[in-house]
C-alpha positions in Angstrom: -0.2 0.1 0.2 1.1 3.8 -0.7 2.1 6.4 1.7 1.1 9.7 1.6 1.8 13.1 3.9 -0.5 16.2 3.8 1.6 19.3 5.9 -0.7 22.0 6.7 -4.1 20.4 7.4 -5.9 22.5 9.6 -5.9 21.1 13.2 -9.7 21.0 12.8 -9.9 18.7 9.6 -7.1 16.5 12.0 -9.5 16.2 14.5 -12.3 15.4 12.8 -10.3 13.1 10.1 -9.4 11.1 14.1 -12.7 11.1 15.0 -15.0 10.0 12.0 -11.9 7.3 11.7 -13.0 6.0 15.9 -15.8 6.1 14.7 -15.1 3.2 12.1 -12.9 1.6 14.5 -9.6 2.5 12.3 -7.3 4.6 12.9 -7.2 8.0 10.7 -3.7 6.5 7.8 -6.6 3.9 7.2 -9.6 6.0 6.7 -11.2 5.8 3.5 -14.9 7.2 2.7 -16.9 5.2 0.0 -19.1 6.8 -1.8 -22.3 5.2 -0.7 -20.9 7.1 3.0 -20.9 10.4 1.5 -24.2 10.3 -0.1 -25.5 8.9 2.9 -24.2 11.9 5.5 -25.2 14.2 2.7 -28.9 13.1 2.9 -28.4 13.3 7.0 -27.3 17.1 6.3 -29.5 18.3 4.0 -32.8 17.1 6.3 -30.9 18.4 9.5 -30.6 21.5 7.2 -34.2 21.6 6.8 -35.6 21.3 9.5 -33.7 24.6 10.7 -35.2 26.8 8.3 -38.1 28.1 8.5 -40.8 30.3 6.5 -40.3 34.1 6.8 -43.4 34.8 5.3 -44.6 33.7 8.9 -42.5 34.2 10.7 -42.8 38.5 9.1 -47.0 37.3 10.2 -45.8 36.5 13.8 -43.9 39.5 14.3 -46.3 42.2 12.7 -49.4 40.7 14.9 -47.7 41.4 17.8 -47.0 45.0 17.1 
């Protein structure tokens, strides 16, 4: 297996990779993401972001009614 060295990676990214590897029972050096893993996470993120959005028209009505 080949070896790859990447320098000057932000600490936040290194931490994130190590956590992700640990969740999969691997070291960060052995971490590989498959396409299915990417789409699963993308779908989860998309569904979470939908829940956080709000109806701006509804908020405007509420604010107007409070006056």
